[in-house]
DSSP file (Angstrom, degrees, kcal/mol; ACC not computed):
  #  RESIDUE AA STRUCTURE BP1 BP2  ACC     N-H-->O    O-->H-N    N-H-->O    O-->H-N    TCO  KAPPA ALPHA  PHI   PSI    X-CA   Y-CA   Z-CA
    1    1 A M              0   0    0      0, 0.0     3,-0.1     0, 0.0     0, 0.0   0.000 360.0 360.0 360.0 133.9   13.5   19.4   54.1
    2    2 A G        -     0   0    0      1,-0.2     3,-0.1     3,-0.0     2,-0.0  -0.221 360.0 -73.2 -80.5 171.0   15.9   19.8   51.1
    3    3 A P        -     0   0    0      0, 0.0    -1,-0.2     0, 0.0     3,-0.1  -0.328  58.1 -99.1 -64.0 147.0   14.9   20.4   47.5
    4    4 A A        -     0   0    0      1,-0.1     2,-0.3    -3,-0.1     0, 0.0  -0.353  41.4-101.7 -64.9 144.7   13.5   17.4   45.7
    5    5 A D        -     0   0    0      1,-0.1    -1,-0.1    -3,-0.1    19,-0.0  -0.548  30.6-163.9 -68.3 128.3   15.9   15.5   43.5
    6    6 A T        +     0   0    0     -2,-0.3    19,-3.4    -3,-0.1     2,-0.3   0.068  59.4  89.0-103.4  23.5   15.2   16.5   39.9
    7    7 A R  E     -A   24   0A   0     17,-0.3     2,-0.4    18,-0.1    17,-0.2  -0.903  53.5-167.3-122.8 152.3   17.1   13.7   38.3
    8    8 A T  E     -A   23   0A   0     15,-2.7    15,-2.8    -2,-0.3     2,-0.4  -0.995  22.1-124.1-138.1 140.7   15.9   10.2   37.4
    9    9 A Y  E     -A   22   0A   0     -2,-0.4     2,-0.3    13,-0.2    13,-0.2  -0.720  35.3-172.5 -81.9 134.6   17.8    7.0   36.4
   10   10 A L  E     -A   21   0A   0     11,-3.0    11,-2.0    -2,-0.4     2,-0.5  -0.908  19.6-152.3-125.1 153.1   16.6    5.7   33.0
   11   11 A T  E     +A   20   0A   0     -2,-0.3    64,-4.0     9,-0.2     2,-0.4  -0.998  20.5 176.2-122.6 128.0   17.2    2.6   31.0
   12   12 A L  E     -A   19   0A   0      7,-3.1     7,-3.5    -2,-0.5     2,-0.8  -0.963  28.6-138.4-127.0 144.9   17.0    2.8   27.2
   13   13 A V  E     -Ab  18  77A   0     63,-2.9    65,-3.6    -2,-0.4     2,-0.6  -0.906  29.5-173.7-102.5 106.0   17.6    0.2   24.6
   14   14 A V  E >   -Ab  17  78A   0      3,-2.6     3,-1.9    -2,-0.8    65,-0.2  -0.899  66.9 -21.1-109.9 117.6   19.5    2.1   21.9
   15   15 A D  T 3  S-     0   0    0     63,-3.2    -1,-0.2    -2,-0.6    64,-0.1   0.866 130.0 -49.1  51.5  40.8   20.3    0.3   18.6
   16   16 A G  T 3  S+     0   0    0     62,-0.4     2,-0.5    -3,-0.2    -1,-0.3   0.367 117.6 109.0  86.8  -4.0   19.9   -3.0   20.4
   17   17 A E  E <   -A   14   0A   0     -3,-1.9    -3,-2.6     2,-0.0     2,-0.4  -0.918  67.0-130.6-111.2 125.5   22.1   -2.1   23.4
   18   18 A Q  E     +A   13   0A   0     -2,-0.5     2,-0.4    -5,-0.3    -5,-0.3  -0.586  33.4 179.7 -73.9 128.2   20.7   -1.6   26.9
   19   19 A R  E     -A   12   0A   0     -7,-3.5    -7,-3.1    -2,-0.4     2,-0.3  -0.977  13.8-158.6-132.7 142.9   22.0    1.7   28.3
   20   20 A S  E     +A   11   0A   0     -2,-0.4     2,-0.3    -9,-0.2    -9,-0.2  -0.920  18.2 161.0-121.2 148.8   21.4    3.4   31.6
   21   21 A L  E     -A   10   0A   0    -11,-2.0   -11,-3.0    -2,-0.3     2,-0.5  -0.987  38.0-116.8-159.6 160.7   21.9    7.0   32.6
   22   22 A L  E     -A    9   0A   0     -2,-0.3     2,-0.3   -13,-0.2   -13,-0.2  -0.914  39.7-177.9-102.2 123.9   20.9    9.7   35.1
   23   23 A V  E     -A    8   0A   0    -15,-2.8   -15,-2.7    -2,-0.5     2,-0.3  -0.907  33.7-109.0-124.9 151.6   19.0   12.6   33.5
   24   24 A D  E >   -A    7   0A   0     -2,-0.3     3,-2.4   -17,-0.2   -17,-0.3  -0.583  37.4-121.0 -67.2 137.9   17.5   15.8   34.7
   25   25 A N  T 3  S+     0   0    0    -19,-3.4    46,-0.3     1,-0.3    -1,-0.1   0.684 112.4  55.4 -60.2 -17.2   13.8   15.4   34.6
   26   26 A R  T 3  S+     0   0    0    -20,-0.3    -1,-0.3    43,-0.1     2,-0.1   0.452  82.8 117.6 -93.6  -1.5   13.5   18.3   32.2
   27   27 A S    <   -     0   0    0     -3,-2.4    43,-2.4     1,-0.1    44,-0.4  -0.370  62.0-128.7 -69.9 141.7   15.9   16.7   29.6
   28   28 A T  B  >  -E   69   0B   0     41,-0.3     4,-2.2    42,-0.1    41,-0.3  -0.460  23.1-113.8 -79.4 161.6   14.7   15.9   26.2
   29   29 A L  H  > S+     0   0    0     39,-3.4     4,-2.5    36,-0.8     5,-0.2   0.865 118.2  58.2 -63.1 -35.1   15.2   12.5   24.8
   30   30 A L  H  > S+     0   0    0     35,-1.6     4,-2.9    38,-0.3     5,-0.3   0.941 107.9  44.4 -59.4 -48.5   17.5   14.1   22.2
   31   31 A D  H  >>S+     0   0    0     34,-0.2     4,-2.1     1,-0.2     5,-1.4   0.874 111.9  53.2 -66.4 -36.6   19.8   15.6   24.9
   32   32 A A  I  <>S+     0   0    0     -4,-2.2     5,-1.2     3,-0.2     4,-0.4   0.922 114.1  43.0 -63.1 -42.8   19.8   12.3   26.8
   33   33 A L  I  X5S+     0   0    0     -4,-2.5     6,-2.9     3,-0.2     4,-0.6   0.962 124.1  33.3 -66.4 -52.1   20.9   10.4   23.7
   34   34 A R  I  X5S+     0   0    0     -4,-2.9     4,-0.6     4,-0.2    -3,-0.2   0.958 133.0  24.6 -73.5 -52.4   23.5   13.0   22.5
   35   35 A E  I  <5S+     0   0    0     -4,-2.1    -3,-0.2    -5,-0.3    -2,-0.1   0.869 129.6  39.4 -84.9 -37.9   24.9   14.3   25.7
   36   36 A G  I  4<S+     0   0    0     -5,-1.4    -3,-0.2    -4,-0.4    -4,-0.1   0.864 133.1  18.8 -81.5 -36.6   24.1   11.5   28.1
   37   37 A L  H  <<S-     0   0    0     -5,-1.2    -3,-0.2    -4,-0.6    -2,-0.1   0.500  95.0-121.6-114.9  -7.0   24.9    8.5   25.9
   38   38 A G     <  +     0   0    0     -4,-0.6     2,-0.8    -5,-0.3    -4,-0.2   0.756  56.8 151.5  72.0  23.3   27.1   10.0   23.1
   39   39 A V        +     0   0    0     -6,-2.9    -1,-0.2    -7,-0.2    -2,-0.1  -0.799  15.6 174.1 -89.4 109.5   24.6    8.8   20.4
   40   40 A T        +     0   0    0     -2,-0.8    -1,-0.1     1,-0.2    -6,-0.1   0.383  49.8  94.2-104.9   4.0   25.2   11.4   17.7
   41   41 A A  S    S+     0   0    0     69,-0.1     2,-0.3     2,-0.1    70,-0.2   0.964  76.7  67.2 -62.5 -50.5   23.0   10.0   14.8
   42   42 A P  S    S-     0   0    0      0, 0.0     2,-0.3     0, 0.0    12,-0.3  -0.567  84.8-146.2 -70.7 132.2   20.0   12.1   15.8
   43   43 A K        -     0   0    0     10,-2.3     2,-0.9    -2,-0.3    -2,-0.1  -0.694  11.8-127.5-101.9 149.9   20.9   15.8   15.1
   44   44 A K        +     0   0    0     -2,-0.3    -1,-0.0     1,-0.2     0, 0.0  -0.852  47.3 148.8 -93.8 106.8   19.9   18.9   17.0
   45   45 A G  S    S-     0   0    0     -2,-0.9    -1,-0.2    63,-0.0    63,-0.0   0.804  74.4  -8.6-100.8 -82.3   18.5   21.2   14.3
   46   46 A C  S    S-     0   0    0      0, 0.0    -2,-0.1     0, 0.0     0, 0.0   0.723  71.8-144.1 -94.2 -24.6   15.8   23.5   15.4
   47   47 A D  S    S+     0   0    0      1,-0.1    -3,-0.0     0, 0.0   -17,-0.0   0.722  84.5  84.8  62.1  22.9   15.1   22.1   18.9
   48   48 A H  S    S-     0   0    0     19,-0.0    -1,-0.1     0, 0.0    19,-0.0   0.228 106.6-105.6-134.3  10.4   11.4   22.9   18.3
   49   49 A G  S    S+     0   0    0      1,-0.1    15,-0.1   103,-0.0    18,-0.0   0.693  92.2 108.4  73.4  18.7   10.2   19.9   16.4
   50   50 A Q  S    S+     0   0    0      1,-0.1    -1,-0.1   103,-0.0    14,-0.0   0.689  74.6  40.1-101.2 -21.2   10.1   21.7   13.1
   51   51 A C  S    S-     0   0    0    102,-0.1   103,-2.8   103,-0.0    -1,-0.1   0.740  83.4-140.8-106.4 -24.9   13.0   20.2   11.1
   52   52 A G    >   +     0   0    0    101,-0.2     3,-1.7     1,-0.1    63,-0.2   0.479  61.1 126.7  81.6   2.0   12.9   16.5   11.8
   53   53 A S  T 3  S+     0   0    0      1,-0.3   -10,-2.3    58,-0.1    58,-0.3   0.683  72.9  54.5 -68.5 -14.2   16.7   16.1   12.0
   54   54 A C  T 3  S+     0   0    0    -12,-0.3    11,-1.0    57,-0.1    -1,-0.3   0.278  79.6 136.7 -98.4  10.0   16.3   14.5   15.5
   55   55 A T  E <   +C   64   0A   0     -3,-1.7     2,-0.3     9,-0.2    26,-0.3  -0.347  22.1 162.7 -66.1 133.4   13.9   11.8   14.3
   56   56 A V  E     -C   63   0A   0      7,-2.0     7,-2.4    58,-0.1     2,-0.7  -0.838  45.4 -99.8-133.2 173.4   14.4    8.2   15.6
   57   57 A L  E     -CD  62  79A   0     22,-2.6    22,-2.8    -2,-0.3     2,-0.6  -0.910  37.2-167.8 -98.2 114.9   12.2    5.1   15.7
   58   58 A L  E >  S-CD  61  78A   0      3,-3.6     3,-1.8    -2,-0.7    20,-0.2  -0.915  76.4 -21.6-108.6 112.4   10.9    4.9   19.3
   59   59 A D  T 3  S-     0   0    0     18,-3.7    -1,-0.2    -2,-0.6    19,-0.1   0.879 131.5 -50.1  50.3  39.6    9.3    1.5   19.9
   60   60 A G  T 3  S+     0   0    0     17,-0.4     2,-0.4     1,-0.2    -1,-0.3   0.334 120.9 100.7  87.8  -6.0    8.9    1.2   16.2
   61   61 A R  E <  S-C   58   0A   0     -3,-1.8    -3,-3.6    60,-0.0    -1,-0.2  -0.877  77.2-108.8-114.8 146.1    7.3    4.6   15.6
   62   62 A R  E     +C   57   0A   0     -2,-0.4     2,-0.3    -5,-0.3    -5,-0.2  -0.511  42.9 174.8 -75.5 138.1    9.0    7.8   14.3
   63   63 A V  E     -C   56   0A   0     -7,-2.4    -7,-2.0    -2,-0.2     2,-0.8  -0.999  36.3-126.5-144.3 139.0    9.4   10.5   16.9
   64   64 A T  E >   -C   55   0A   0     -2,-0.3     3,-1.4    -9,-0.2    -9,-0.2  -0.814  24.3-158.7 -85.0 112.4   11.0   13.9   17.1
   65   65 A T  G >  S+     0   0    0    -11,-1.0   -35,-1.6    -2,-0.8     3,-0.9   0.665  82.7  69.6 -72.4 -17.3   13.2   13.5   20.1
   66   66 A C  G 3  S+     0   0    0      1,-0.2    -1,-0.3   -37,-0.2   -11,-0.0   0.681 103.9  44.7 -73.9 -14.6   13.6   17.2   20.8
   67   67 A L  G <  S+     0   0    0     -3,-1.4     2,-0.5     2,-0.1    -1,-0.2   0.303  99.9  85.6-106.5   7.3    9.9   17.3   21.8
   68   68 A T  S <  S-     0   0    0     -3,-0.9   -39,-3.4    -4,-0.1   -38,-0.3  -0.935  75.1-129.5-117.0 126.0   10.0   14.2   23.9
   69   69 A F  B >   -E   28   0B   0     -2,-0.5     3,-0.7   -41,-0.3   -41,-0.3  -0.527  13.4-139.1 -70.8 136.4   11.0   14.1   27.6
   70   70 A A  G >  S+     0   0    0    -43,-2.4     3,-2.2     1,-0.2    -1,-0.1   0.905 100.1  59.6 -61.0 -43.1   13.5   11.4   28.3
   71   71 A V  G >  S+     0   0    0    -44,-0.4     3,-0.8     1,-0.3    -1,-0.2   0.734  96.4  62.4 -62.8 -21.4   11.9   10.4   31.6
   72   72 A A  G <  S+     0   0    0     -3,-0.7    -1,-0.3     1,-0.2    -2,-0.2   0.504 102.0  53.7 -78.8  -2.9    8.7    9.5   29.7
   73   73 A N  G X   +     0   0    0     -3,-2.2     3,-2.4    -4,-0.2    -1,-0.2   0.058  67.0 152.7-124.2  25.4   10.6    6.8   27.8
   74   74 A D  T <  S+     0   0    0     -3,-0.8   -62,-0.2     1,-0.3   -64,-0.1  -0.374  78.1  13.6 -57.2 128.1   12.2    4.7   30.5
   75   75 A G  T 3  S+     0   0    0    -64,-4.0    -1,-0.3     1,-0.3   -63,-0.2   0.416  94.8 146.7  85.8  -0.9   12.6    1.2   29.0
   76   76 A A    <   -     0   0    0     -3,-2.4   -63,-2.9   -65,-0.3     2,-0.6  -0.266  48.9-127.6 -70.2 154.1   11.9    2.3   25.4
   77   77 A H  E     -b   13   0A   0    -65,-0.2   -18,-3.7   -63,-0.1     2,-0.5  -0.919  28.7-169.4-102.2 120.8   13.6    0.7   22.4
   78   78 A I  E     -bD  14  58A   0    -65,-3.6   -63,-3.2    -2,-0.6     2,-0.5  -0.939   9.5-168.1-117.3 129.6   15.2    3.4   20.2
   79   79 A R  E     - D   0  57A   0    -22,-2.8   -22,-2.6    -2,-0.5     2,-0.2  -0.975   8.8-169.3-117.4 121.9   16.5    2.7   16.8
   80   80 A T    >   -     0   0    0     -2,-0.5     3,-0.9   -24,-0.2     4,-0.3  -0.520  41.5 -99.8 -98.0 172.0   18.6    5.5   15.2
   81   81 A A  G >  S+     0   0    0      1,-0.3     3,-1.1   -26,-0.3     4,-0.4   0.858 125.3  57.1 -59.6 -34.0   19.8    5.7   11.6
   82   82 A A  G 3  S+     0   0    0      1,-0.2     3,-0.3     2,-0.1    -1,-0.3   0.759 106.1  50.4 -68.3 -23.8   23.1    4.3   12.7
   83   83 A G  G <  S+     0   0    0     -3,-0.9    -1,-0.2     1,-0.2    -2,-0.2   0.334  86.2  84.7 -97.8   6.7   21.4    1.2   14.2
   84   84 A L  S <  S+     0   0    0     -3,-1.1    -1,-0.2    -4,-0.3    -2,-0.1   0.808  72.9  86.2 -78.0 -28.8   19.3    0.3   11.2
   85   85 A A  S    S-     0   0    0     -4,-0.4     2,-0.5    -3,-0.3     5,-0.2  -0.317  71.9-139.1 -69.6 153.3   22.1   -1.7    9.5
   86   86 A T  B >   -F   89   0C   0      3,-2.4     3,-2.8    -2,-0.0     2,-0.2  -0.972  64.5 -48.8-116.4 120.5   22.7   -5.4   10.4
   87   87 A N  T 3  S-     0   0    0     -2,-0.5    -2,-0.1     1,-0.3     0, 0.0  -0.394 123.6 -23.5  54.5-120.1   26.3   -6.3   10.7
   88   88 A D  T 3  S+     0   0    0     -2,-0.2     2,-0.6     2,-0.1    -1,-0.3   0.357 116.7 102.1-100.6   5.5   28.0   -4.8    7.6
   89   89 A D  B <   -F   86   0C   0     -3,-2.8    -3,-2.4     1,-0.0     3,-0.1  -0.803  68.9-133.9 -95.3 122.1   24.8   -4.8    5.5
   90   90 A L        -     0   0    0     -2,-0.6     2,-0.1    -5,-0.2    -5,-0.1  -0.356  26.9-103.4 -67.3 150.0   23.1   -1.5    5.2
   91   91 A H     >  -     0   0    0      1,-0.1     4,-2.6    -2,-0.0     5,-0.2  -0.410  36.7-108.9 -64.7 151.5   19.3   -1.2    5.7
   92   92 A A  H  > S+     0   0    0      1,-0.2     4,-2.2     2,-0.2     5,-0.1   0.842 120.5  51.2 -55.3 -36.0   17.5   -0.9    2.4
   93   93 A M  H  > S+     0   0    0      2,-0.2     4,-2.3     1,-0.2    -1,-0.2   0.908 109.0  49.5 -70.9 -40.7   16.7    2.7    3.1
   94   94 A Q  H  > S+     0   0    0      2,-0.2     4,-1.8     1,-0.2    -2,-0.2   0.938 113.1  47.6 -60.8 -45.9   20.3    3.6    3.9
   95   95 A Q  H  X S+     0   0    0     -4,-2.6     4,-3.1     1,-0.2    -2,-0.2   0.896 110.2  52.6 -62.8 -40.5   21.4    1.9    0.6
   96   96 A A  H  X S+     0   0    0     -4,-2.2     4,-2.8    -5,-0.2    -1,-0.2   0.897 105.9  53.4 -63.9 -40.2   18.7    3.7   -1.3
   97   97 A F  H  <>S+     0   0    0     -4,-2.3     5,-2.8     2,-0.2     4,-0.3   0.893 113.6  43.9 -61.8 -38.3   19.8    7.1    0.0
   98   98 A L  H ><5S+     0   0    0     -4,-1.8     3,-1.0     3,-0.2    -2,-0.2   0.943 115.1  47.6 -69.0 -47.9   23.4    6.3   -1.2
   99   99 A D  H 3<5S+     0   0    0     -4,-3.1    -2,-0.2     1,-0.2    -3,-0.2   0.873 119.1  39.3 -61.3 -38.6   22.2    4.9   -4.6
  100  100 A Q  T 3<5S-     0   0    0     -4,-2.8    -1,-0.2    -5,-0.2    -2,-0.2   0.362 107.5-120.6 -95.5   4.7   19.9    7.9   -5.3
  101  101 A D  T < 5 +     0   0    0     -3,-1.0    -3,-0.2    -4,-0.3     2,-0.2   0.937  47.0 171.6  53.9  49.3   22.3   10.5   -3.8
  102  102 A G      < +     0   0    0     -5,-2.8     2,-0.3    60,-0.2    -1,-0.2   0.009  52.3  53.7 -82.3  29.6   19.5   11.4   -1.4
  103  103 A L        +     0   0    0     -6,-0.2    52,-0.0    -2,-0.2    57,-0.0  -0.990  45.4 176.1-154.8 157.1   21.8   13.7    0.6
  104  104 A Q  S    S+     0   0    0     -2,-0.3    -1,-0.1     0, 0.0    -2,-0.0   0.429  91.1   9.3-124.9 -80.9   24.1   16.7    0.2
  105  105 A C  S    S-     0   0    0      1,-0.1    -2,-0.0     4,-0.0     0, 0.0   0.813  90.9-140.5 -74.4 -25.9   25.5   18.0    3.4
  106  106 A G        +     0   0    0     -4,-0.0     3,-0.3     3,-0.0    -1,-0.1   0.363  65.9 119.0  89.0  -4.5   24.1   15.0    5.3
  107  107 A Y  S    S+     0   0    0      1,-0.2     4,-0.3     2,-0.1   -64,-0.2   0.914  83.4  35.7 -63.1 -42.8   23.0   16.8    8.4
  108  108 A C  S  > S+     0   0    0      1,-0.2     4,-2.5     2,-0.1     3,-0.4   0.598  94.0  95.3 -83.9 -10.9   19.3   15.9    8.0
  109  109 A T  H  > S+     0   0    0     -3,-0.3     4,-2.9     1,-0.2     5,-0.2   0.849  78.8  51.5 -57.3 -46.1   20.0   12.5    6.6
  110  110 A P  H  > S+     0   0    0      0, 0.0     4,-2.3     0, 0.0    -1,-0.2   0.921 115.5  43.5 -58.8 -41.2   19.7   10.4    9.8
  111  111 A G  H  > S+     0   0    0     -3,-0.4     4,-2.5    -4,-0.3    -2,-0.2   0.890 113.4  51.5 -68.2 -39.7   16.3   11.9   10.6
  112  112 A Q  H  X S+     0   0    0     -4,-2.5     4,-2.5     2,-0.2    -1,-0.2   0.920 111.4  47.8 -61.1 -44.6   15.2   11.6    7.0
  113  113 A I  H  X S+     0   0    0     -4,-2.9     4,-2.4     2,-0.2    -2,-0.2   0.938 113.7  45.6 -65.4 -47.6   16.1    7.9    6.9
  114  114 A C  H  X S+     0   0    0     -4,-2.3     4,-2.5   -59,-0.3    -1,-0.2   0.912 114.6  48.9 -62.3 -41.3   14.4    7.1   10.2
  115  115 A S  H  X S+     0   0    0     -4,-2.5     4,-2.8     1,-0.2    -1,-0.2   0.905 110.7  50.4 -64.5 -41.0   11.3    9.1    9.2
  116  116 A A  H  X S+     0   0    0     -4,-2.5     4,-2.3     2,-0.2    -2,-0.2   0.899 110.9  48.6 -65.1 -40.8   11.2    7.3    5.8
  117  117 A V  H  X S+     0   0    0     -4,-2.4     4,-1.7     2,-0.2    -2,-0.2   0.938 115.1  45.1 -63.5 -46.3   11.5    3.9    7.5
  118  118 A G  H  X S+     0   0    0     -4,-2.5     4,-2.0     1,-0.2    -2,-0.2   0.882 111.3  53.7 -63.4 -39.1    8.7    4.8    9.9
  119  119 A M  H  X S+     0   0    0     -4,-2.8     4,-2.2     1,-0.2    -1,-0.2   0.904 106.6  50.5 -64.2 -42.9    6.6    6.3    7.2
  120  120 A L  H  X S+     0   0    0     -4,-2.3     4,-2.4     1,-0.2    -1,-0.2   0.869 109.3  52.1 -64.7 -35.4    6.8    3.1    5.0
  121  121 A D  H  X S+     0   0    0     -4,-1.7     4,-1.7     2,-0.2    -1,-0.2   0.889 108.3  51.6 -64.7 -38.9    5.7    1.1    8.1
  122  122 A E  H  <>S+     0   0    0     -4,-2.0     5,-2.4     2,-0.2     4,-0.4   0.912 110.1  48.6 -63.0 -42.6    2.7    3.4    8.5
  123  123 A V  H ><5S+     0   0    0     -4,-2.2     3,-1.6     1,-0.2    -2,-0.2   0.931 110.2  51.1 -63.1 -45.5    1.7    3.0    4.9
  124  124 A K  H 3<5S+     0   0    0     -4,-2.4    -1,-0.2     1,-0.3    -2,-0.2   0.823 107.8  54.1 -61.6 -30.6    2.0   -0.8    5.3
  125  125 A S  T 3<5S-     0   0    0     -4,-1.7    -1,-0.3    -5,-0.1    -2,-0.2   0.513 119.8-112.1 -81.8  -4.5   -0.2   -0.6    8.3
  126  126 A G  T < 5 +     0   0    0     -3,-1.6     2,-0.3    -4,-0.4    -3,-0.2   0.629  57.7 161.4  87.2  13.7   -2.9    1.3    6.3
  127  127 A H      < -     0   0    0     -5,-2.4    -1,-0.3    -6,-0.2     2,-0.1  -0.525  30.9-138.3 -70.9 130.1   -2.6    4.6    8.1
  128  128 A A        -     0   0    0     -2,-0.3     2,-0.2     7,-0.1    -1,-0.1  -0.405  13.2-151.8 -81.5 162.2   -4.0    7.4    6.0
  129  129 A S    >   -     0   0    0     -2,-0.1     3,-1.1    -6,-0.0    16,-0.1  -0.681  37.8 -88.4-121.7-178.8   -2.5   10.8    5.5
  130  130 A Y  T 3  S+     0   0    0      1,-0.3    15,-0.1    -2,-0.2    -2,-0.0   0.817 127.6  44.4 -60.1 -32.1   -3.9   14.3    4.8
  131  131 A V  T 3  S+     0   0    0     13,-0.1     2,-0.3    14,-0.1    -1,-0.3   0.401  79.2 123.9 -98.7   3.9   -3.7   13.7    1.1
  132  132 A T    <   -     0   0    0     -3,-1.1     3,-0.2     1,-0.2    -4,-0.1  -0.505  46.6-160.2 -65.7 122.9   -5.1   10.1    1.0
  133  133 A D  S    S+     0   0    0     -2,-0.3     2,-0.7     1,-0.2    -1,-0.2   0.958  76.9  36.9 -71.3 -52.3   -8.1   10.2   -1.3
  134  134 A D    >   -     0   0    0      1,-0.1     3,-0.8     4,-0.1    -1,-0.2  -0.879  62.8-170.6-109.9 105.9   -9.9    7.1   -0.2
  135  135 A L  T 3  S+     0   0    0     -2,-0.7    -1,-0.1     1,-0.2    -7,-0.1   0.683  87.0  55.2 -70.4 -17.1   -9.8    6.5    3.5
  136  136 A A  T 3  S+     0   0    0      2,-0.1    -1,-0.2    -8,-0.0     2,-0.1   0.692 100.0  72.0 -87.3 -19.9  -11.3    3.1    3.2
  137  137 A A  S <  S-     0   0    0     -3,-0.8     3,-0.1     1,-0.1    -3,-0.0  -0.475  98.6 -88.2 -91.8 164.2   -8.7    1.8    0.7
  138  138 A E        -     0   0    0     -2,-0.1    -4,-0.1     1,-0.1    -1,-0.1  -0.504  56.8 -99.1 -66.0 138.4   -5.1    0.9    1.4
  139  139 A P        -     0   0    0      0, 0.0     2,-0.5     0, 0.0    -1,-0.1  -0.363  33.0-137.8 -62.3 137.4   -3.0    4.0    1.0
  140  140 A E        -     0   0    0     -3,-0.1     2,-2.1    -2,-0.1     5,-0.2  -0.829  15.1-126.5 -96.0 133.8   -1.3    4.3   -2.4
  141  141 A L        +     0   0    0     -2,-0.5     2,-0.1     4,-0.1    -1,-0.0  -0.467  47.8 160.4 -84.7  71.7    2.3    5.4   -2.2
  142  142 A T     >  -     0   0    0     -2,-2.1     4,-2.4     1,-0.1     5,-0.2  -0.353  57.0-104.2 -81.8 168.9    2.1    8.3   -4.7
  143  143 A D  H  > S+     0   0    0      1,-0.2     4,-2.8     2,-0.2     5,-0.2   0.894 124.6  53.6 -60.2 -39.1    4.7   11.1   -4.8
  144  144 A A  H  > S+     0   0    0      2,-0.2     4,-2.5     1,-0.2    -1,-0.2   0.901 108.3  49.9 -63.4 -40.6    2.1   13.4   -3.1
  145  145 A E  H  > S+     0   0    0      2,-0.2     4,-2.8     1,-0.2     5,-0.2   0.938 112.2  46.9 -62.1 -47.2    1.7   10.8   -0.3
  146  146 A I  H  X S+     0   0    0     -4,-2.4     4,-1.9     1,-0.2    -2,-0.2   0.938 113.1  48.8 -61.7 -46.7    5.4   10.5    0.2
  147  147 A R  H  < S+     0   0    0     -4,-2.8     4,-0.2     1,-0.2    -1,-0.2   0.922 114.3  45.7 -60.3 -44.4    5.9   14.3    0.2
  148  148 A E  H >< S+     0   0    0     -4,-2.5     3,-1.3     1,-0.2    -2,-0.2   0.938 114.1  47.7 -63.8 -46.9    3.0   14.8    2.7
  149  149 A R  H 3< S+     0   0    0     -4,-2.8     3,-0.3     1,-0.3    -1,-0.2   0.762 116.9  43.2 -68.5 -25.3    4.2   12.0    5.0
  150  150 A M  T >< S+     0   0    0     -4,-1.9     3,-2.1    -5,-0.2    -1,-0.3   0.308  80.8 107.8 -99.3   7.7    7.8   13.3    4.9
  151  151 A S  T <   +     0   0    0     -3,-1.3    -1,-0.2     1,-0.3    -2,-0.1   0.664  69.0  65.2 -65.2 -15.7    6.8   17.0    5.3
  152  152 A G  T 3  S+     0   0    0     -3,-0.3     2,-0.6    -4,-0.2    -1,-0.3   0.436  90.7  75.4 -83.9   1.4    8.1   17.1    8.9
  153  153 A N    <   -     0   0    0     -3,-2.1     2,-0.3  -101,-0.1  -101,-0.2  -0.950  69.4-163.6-118.2 113.5   11.6   16.5    7.7
  154  154 A L        -     0   0    0   -103,-2.8     2,-0.5    -2,-0.6   -42,-0.1  -0.685   9.9-161.5 -98.7 148.6   13.3   19.5    6.1
  155  155 A C    >   -     0   0    0     -2,-0.3     3,-1.2     1,-0.1     5,-0.2  -0.964   5.0-164.6-127.6 112.6   16.5   19.5    4.0
  156  156 A R  T 3  S+     0   0    0     -2,-0.5    -1,-0.1     1,-0.3    -2,-0.0   0.731  92.0  57.7 -70.0 -20.4   18.2   22.9    3.7
  157  157 A C  T 3  S-     0   0    0     -3,-0.1    -1,-0.3     3,-0.0   -54,-0.0   0.562 107.8-127.5 -84.1  -9.1   20.2   21.6    0.7
  158  158 A A    <   +     0   0    0     -3,-1.2    -2,-0.1     1,-0.1   -55,-0.1   0.894  53.6 153.4  65.3  44.2   16.9   20.8   -1.2
  159  159 A A    >>  +     0   0    0      1,-0.2     4,-2.2   -57,-0.1     3,-0.6   0.118  27.2 125.7 -85.0  21.8   17.8   17.2   -2.0
  160  160 A Y  H 3>  +     0   0    0      1,-0.2     4,-2.8     2,-0.2     5,-0.2   0.850  64.4  53.9 -55.4 -44.2   14.0   16.4   -2.1
  161  161 A P  H 3> S+     0   0    0      0, 0.0     4,-1.9     0, 0.0    -1,-0.2   0.905 114.0  43.5 -59.1 -37.8   13.9   14.8   -5.6
  162  162 A N  H <> S+     0   0    0     -3,-0.6     4,-2.2     2,-0.2   -60,-0.2   0.846 111.9  52.8 -76.2 -33.7   16.6   12.4   -4.6
  163  163 A I  H  X S+     0   0    0     -4,-2.2     4,-2.4     2,-0.2     5,-0.2   0.921 109.8  49.8 -64.0 -43.8   15.1   11.7   -1.2
  164  164 A L  H  X S+     0   0    0     -4,-2.8     4,-2.4     1,-0.2    -2,-0.2   0.917 110.9  49.1 -59.7 -44.8   11.8   10.9   -3.0
  165  165 A A  H  X S+     0   0    0     -4,-1.9     4,-2.5    -5,-0.2    -1,-0.2   0.878 110.2  51.7 -63.3 -38.0   13.7    8.6   -5.4
  166  166 A A  H  X S+     0   0    0     -4,-2.2     4,-2.6     2,-0.2    -2,-0.2   0.915 109.9  48.2 -65.1 -43.1   15.4    6.9   -2.4
  167  167 A I  H  X S+     0   0    0     -4,-2.4     4,-2.6     2,-0.2    -2,-0.2   0.916 111.7  50.3 -64.1 -42.6   12.1    6.3   -0.7
  168  168 A R  H  X S+     0   0    0     -4,-2.4     4,-1.6     2,-0.2    -2,-0.2   0.922 111.2  49.2 -60.4 -44.3   10.6    4.9   -3.9
  169  169 A Q  H  X S+     0   0    0     -4,-2.5     4,-0.8     1,-0.2    -2,-0.2   0.931 113.5  45.7 -61.5 -46.2   13.6    2.5   -4.3
  170  170 A S  H >< S+     0   0    0     -4,-2.6     3,-0.6     1,-0.2    -1,-0.2   0.881 110.4  53.4 -66.7 -37.8   13.4    1.3   -0.8
  171  171 A A  H 3< S+     0   0    0     -4,-2.6    -1,-0.2     1,-0.2    -2,-0.2   0.829 107.5  52.6 -65.4 -31.0    9.7    0.8   -0.9
  172  172 A A  H 3<        0   0    0     -4,-1.6    -1,-0.2     1,-0.2    -2,-0.2   0.675 360.0 360.0 -78.4 -17.9   10.1   -1.3   -4.1
  173  173 A S    <<        0   0    0     -4,-0.8    -1,-0.2    -3,-0.6    -2,-0.2   0.491 360.0 360.0 -86.0 360.0   12.7   -3.6   -2.4
């Protein structure tokens, strides 16, 4: 008997488009997206889940794709920062990052944007964070809340004040 096949066919819906590919069972979702499908919005930063540059929205929730096996996500709907826009209209978060100059080199920006969109959805759903004072009340979007909720996304250029301003602008729209 020969060695077991260590590859699996997957179907992913990426930015609204159904895509199929054959992946090694050990492949991360990040590698499947970038190498298998040519989707370059999520970036490979640390490859250890520490920087957040690979963050996408997976079935509506933010996920670091470098820590997620591709085979565990067959049939999943993935939205990258590139897929947030509709037609020629930028998503409110993308526009806010531009308006507030929430980027410098731009490497972390796709992950920051996806994380910020997911984070605002979490706040709207009433999810508390480590710094939420009253767990019974709706979370208030203070600067401390935003910083805590975005702490998994690092920016080596230190554009944090502008990222915070962008998130505030998008939350207000």
